DSSP file (Angstrom, degrees, kcal/mol; ACC not computed):
  #  RESIDUE AA STRUCTURE BP1 BP2  ACC     N-H-->O    O-->H-N    N-H-->O    O-->H-N    TCO  KAPPA ALPHA  PHI   PSI    X-CA   Y-CA   Z-CA
    1    1 A X    >>        0   0    0      0, 0.0     3,-2.0     0, 0.0     4,-0.8   0.000 360.0 360.0 360.0 -39.0   -2.7   19.5   -8.1
    2    2 A X  T 34  +     0   0    0      1,-0.3     3,-0.2     2,-0.2     8,-0.1   0.751 360.0  57.5 -62.1 -26.1   -4.6   18.8  -11.3
    3    3 A X  T 34 S+     0   0    0      1,-0.2    -1,-0.3     4,-0.0     4,-0.1   0.632 103.4  55.4 -75.4 -16.4   -1.4   17.9  -13.1
    4    4 A X  T <4 S+     0   0    0     -3,-2.0     2,-0.3     2,-0.1    -2,-0.2   0.698 107.8  39.2 -88.0 -25.6   -0.6   15.2  -10.5
    5    5 A X  S  < S-     0   0    0     -4,-0.8    -1,-0.0    -3,-0.2     5,-0.0  -0.881  88.9 -91.1-128.7 160.4   -3.7   13.0  -10.7
    6    6 A X     >  -     0   0    0     -2,-0.3     4,-2.6     1,-0.1     5,-0.2  -0.046  33.9-112.6 -62.2 161.2   -6.0   11.8  -13.3
    7    7 A X  H  > S+     0   0    0      1,-0.2     4,-2.1     2,-0.2     5,-0.1   0.896 117.0  52.5 -71.3 -33.6   -9.1   13.5  -14.4
    8    8 A X  H  > S+     0   0    0      2,-0.2     4,-2.3     1,-0.2    -1,-0.2   0.897 110.2  47.2 -52.6 -50.4  -11.2   10.8  -13.0
    9    9 A X  H  > S+     0   0    0      1,-0.2     4,-2.9     2,-0.2    -2,-0.2   0.906 109.5  53.3 -63.9 -42.9   -9.6   11.0   -9.6
   10   10 A X  H  X S+     0   0    0     -4,-2.6     4,-2.1     2,-0.2    -1,-0.2   0.894 108.4  50.7 -59.6 -42.4   -9.9   14.7   -9.6
   11   11 A X  H  X S+     0   0    0     -4,-2.1     4,-2.7     2,-0.2    -1,-0.2   0.927 110.5  49.1 -54.8 -45.8  -13.7   14.4  -10.3
   12   12 A X  H  X S+     0   0    0     -4,-2.3     4,-3.3     1,-0.2     5,-0.4   0.942 109.3  54.0 -64.6 -43.9  -14.0   11.9   -7.4
   13   13 A X  H  X S+     0   0    0     -4,-2.9     4,-2.6     1,-0.2    -1,-0.2   0.910 110.6  44.9 -52.5 -48.6  -12.1   14.3   -5.2
   14   14 A X  H  X S+     0   0    0     -4,-2.1     4,-1.2     2,-0.2    -1,-0.2   0.904 114.0  49.6 -61.9 -44.9  -14.5   17.1   -6.0
   15   15 A X  H >X S+     0   0    0     -4,-2.7     4,-1.8     1,-0.2     3,-1.0   0.981 116.6  41.1 -57.6 -57.2  -17.6   14.9   -5.5
   16   16 A X  H 3X>S+     0   0    0     -4,-3.3     4,-3.0     1,-0.3     5,-0.5   0.817 103.4  68.5 -69.9 -30.4  -16.4   13.5   -2.1
   17   17 A X  I 3X>S+     0   0    0     -4,-2.6     4,-1.0    -5,-0.4     5,-0.7   0.925 110.2  38.0 -46.3 -40.5  -15.1   17.0   -1.0
   18   18 A X  I <<5S+     0   0    0     -4,-1.2    -2,-0.2    -3,-1.0    -1,-0.2   0.891 117.7  46.9 -81.7 -38.5  -18.7   17.9   -0.9
   19   19 A X  I  <5S+     0   0    0     -4,-1.8    -2,-0.2     1,-0.2    -3,-0.2   0.885 124.8  31.6 -69.8 -38.2  -20.1   14.6    0.4
   20   20 A X  I  <5S-     0   0    0     -4,-3.0    -1,-0.2     2,-0.2    -2,-0.2   0.644  97.7-132.7 -94.0 -19.7  -17.6   14.3    3.2
   21   21 A X  I  << +     0   0    0     -4,-1.0     2,-0.3    -5,-0.5    -3,-0.2   0.924  65.1 127.9  54.0  52.1  -17.0   18.1    3.9
   22   22 A X      < -     0   0    0     -5,-0.7    -1,-0.3    -6,-0.4    -2,-0.2  -0.944  63.0-107.6-126.7 148.8  -13.3   17.4    3.8
   23   23 A X     >  -     0   0    0     -2,-0.3     4,-2.4     1,-0.1     5,-0.2  -0.393  26.9-113.7 -75.0 155.4  -10.7   19.3    1.7
   24   24 A X  H  > S+     0   0    0      1,-0.2     4,-2.3     2,-0.2     5,-0.2   0.908 117.9  51.9 -51.9 -44.8   -9.0   17.7   -1.2
   25   25 A X  H  > S+     0   0    0      1,-0.2     4,-2.4     2,-0.2    -1,-0.2   0.905 107.1  50.7 -63.4 -41.8   -5.7   17.8    0.7
   26   26 A X  H  > S+     0   0    0      2,-0.2     4,-1.7     1,-0.2    -2,-0.2   0.929 111.1  48.3 -66.8 -43.7   -7.1   16.1    3.7
   27   27 A X  H  X S+     0   0    0     -4,-2.4     4,-2.1     2,-0.2    -2,-0.2   0.842 113.4  49.8 -62.7 -37.1   -8.6   13.2    1.6
   28   28 A X  H  X S+     0   0    0     -4,-2.3     4,-2.0    -5,-0.2    -2,-0.2   0.943 109.8  47.8 -70.1 -45.7   -5.3   12.9   -0.2
   29   29 A X  H  X S+     0   0    0     -4,-2.4     4,-2.0     1,-0.2    -2,-0.2   0.810 113.0  49.5 -65.7 -31.2   -3.2   12.7    2.8
   30   30 A X  H  X S+     0   0    0     -4,-1.7     4,-1.9     2,-0.2    -1,-0.2   0.919 111.8  49.1 -68.4 -40.6   -5.6   10.1    4.4
   31   31 A X  H  X S+     0   0    0     -4,-2.1     4,-2.1     1,-0.2    -2,-0.2   0.814 111.9  47.1 -69.8 -32.0   -5.4    8.1    1.3
   32   32 A X  H  X S+     0   0    0     -4,-2.0     4,-2.8     2,-0.2     5,-0.2   0.912 109.1  54.9 -75.8 -43.2   -1.7    8.2    1.2
   33   33 A X  H  X S+     0   0    0     -4,-2.0     4,-1.5     2,-0.2    -2,-0.2   0.858 111.3  45.5 -52.5 -42.9   -1.4    7.4    4.9
   34   34 A X  H  X S+     0   0    0     -4,-1.9     4,-2.7     2,-0.2     5,-0.2   0.930 114.9  47.4 -67.3 -51.1   -3.5    4.2    4.2
   35   35 A X  H  X S+     0   0    0     -4,-2.1     4,-2.7     1,-0.2    -2,-0.2   0.928 112.9  47.5 -58.0 -48.1   -1.5    3.3    1.0
   36   36 A X  H  X S+     0   0    0     -4,-2.8     4,-2.2     1,-0.2    -1,-0.2   0.868 111.3  51.9 -70.1 -34.7    1.8    3.7    2.7
   37   37 A X  H  X S+     0   0    0     -4,-1.5     4,-2.0    -5,-0.2    -1,-0.2   0.957 112.9  45.6 -57.7 -54.0    0.6    1.7    5.8
   38   38 A X  H  X S+     0   0    0     -4,-2.7     4,-2.9     1,-0.2     5,-0.2   0.896 111.1  51.3 -63.3 -40.2   -0.5   -1.2    3.5
   39   39 A X  H  X S+     0   0    0     -4,-2.7     4,-1.9     2,-0.2    -1,-0.2   0.893 108.0  52.1 -61.4 -39.9    2.6   -1.1    1.5
   40   40 A X  H  X S+     0   0    0     -4,-2.2     4,-2.6    -5,-0.2    -1,-0.2   0.914 110.7  50.5 -58.9 -40.6    4.8   -1.3    4.7
   41   41 A X  H  X S+     0   0    0     -4,-2.0     4,-2.4     1,-0.2    -2,-0.2   0.923 111.7  45.2 -68.6 -43.5    2.7   -4.3    5.7
   42   42 A X  H  X S+     0   0    0     -4,-2.9     4,-1.5     2,-0.2    -1,-0.2   0.812 111.6  52.7 -68.6 -24.6    3.1   -6.1    2.4
   43   43 A X  H  X S+     0   0    0     -4,-1.9     4,-2.1    -5,-0.2    -2,-0.2   0.899 111.2  46.5 -70.4 -44.4    6.8   -5.3    2.4
   44   44 A X  H  X S+     0   0    0     -4,-2.6     4,-2.3     1,-0.2     5,-0.2   0.915 112.5  50.4 -70.2 -39.8    7.3   -6.8    5.9
   45   45 A X  H  X S+     0   0    0     -4,-2.4     4,-1.7     2,-0.2    -1,-0.2   0.882 110.2  50.5 -64.1 -34.0    5.2   -9.9    4.9
   46   46 A X  H  X S+     0   0    0     -4,-1.5     4,-0.6     1,-0.2    -1,-0.2   0.893 112.2  46.0 -65.2 -43.3    7.3  -10.4    1.9
   47   47 A X  H  < S+     0   0    0     -4,-2.1     3,-0.4     1,-0.2    -2,-0.2   0.835 111.4  53.0 -73.2 -32.4   10.6  -10.1    3.9
   48   48 A X  H  < S+     0   0    0     -4,-2.3    -1,-0.2     1,-0.2    -2,-0.2   0.864 104.1  56.9 -70.3 -34.4    9.2  -12.6    6.6
   49   49 A X  H  < S+     0   0    0     -4,-1.7     2,-0.3    -5,-0.2    -1,-0.2   0.645  92.1  87.6 -70.9 -16.1    8.3  -15.1    3.9
   50   50 A X     <  -     0   0    0     -4,-0.6     2,-0.3    -3,-0.4    -3,-0.0  -0.617  67.9-146.5 -83.5 144.7   11.9  -15.3    2.7
   51   51 A X        -     0   0    0     -2,-0.3    -2,-0.1     2,-0.1    -3,-0.0  -0.771  16.4-155.8-110.5 154.6   14.3  -17.5    4.2
   52   52 A X        +     0   0    0     -2,-0.3     2,-0.2     2,-0.0    -1,-0.1   0.158  61.6 113.9-111.1  17.0   18.0  -17.2    4.8
   53   53 A X        -     0   0    0      1,-0.1    -2,-0.1     2,-0.0     2,-0.1  -0.556  67.7-120.7 -85.9 152.3   18.6  -20.9    4.9
   54   54 A X     >  -     0   0    0     -2,-0.2     4,-2.2     1,-0.1     5,-0.1  -0.349  34.5-100.5 -79.4 172.5   20.7  -22.6    2.1
   55   55 A X  H  > S+     0   0    0      1,-0.2     4,-1.5     2,-0.2    -1,-0.1   0.792 125.1  46.6 -64.2 -30.4   19.1  -25.3    0.1
   56   56 A X  H  > S+     0   0    0      2,-0.2     4,-0.9     1,-0.1    -1,-0.2   0.896 111.4  51.7 -74.6 -40.5   20.8  -28.0    2.1
   57   57 A X  H >4 S+     0   0    0      1,-0.2     3,-0.6     2,-0.2     4,-0.4   0.924 110.8  50.1 -58.2 -45.1   19.8  -26.3    5.5
   58   58 A X  H 3< S+     0   0    0     -4,-2.2     3,-0.3     1,-0.2    -1,-0.2   0.923 119.6  33.9 -58.1 -49.2   16.2  -26.1    4.3
   59   59 A X  H >< S+     0   0    0     -4,-1.5     3,-1.5     1,-0.2    -1,-0.2   0.388  87.7 107.6 -95.5   5.7   15.9  -29.7    3.2
   60   60 A X  T << S+     0   0    0     -4,-0.9    -1,-0.2    -3,-0.6    -2,-0.1   0.858  85.1  35.9 -44.6 -51.6   18.2  -31.2    5.9
   61   61 A X  T 3  S+     0   0    0     -4,-0.4     2,-0.4    -3,-0.3    -1,-0.3   0.406  92.9 104.0 -88.0   0.7   15.6  -32.9    8.0
   62   62 A X    <   -     0   0    0     -3,-1.5     2,-0.4    -4,-0.1    -3,-0.0  -0.709  52.0-167.7 -92.6 133.8   13.3  -33.9    5.2
   63   63 A X              0   0    0     -2,-0.4    -2,-0.1     1,-0.1    -3,-0.0  -0.950 360.0 360.0-124.0 136.1   13.4  -37.6    4.4
   64   64 A X              0   0    0     -2,-0.4    -1,-0.1     0, 0.0    -2,-0.0   0.483 360.0 360.0 -99.7 360.0   12.0  -39.2    1.4
């Protein structure tokens, strides 16, 4: 596991392992679940913000 994460994050895992009484594996899994949940929300929001209208369709009802 030490090869996969930075020294700073490893030190934080060790500290919080004692504070929270959770294993490093549990904390990493919880953190990854939160990360993937947020990334999914961001991707969905990005897809929702994109339009499939052409330039003409988008501006069709707009009058100057």
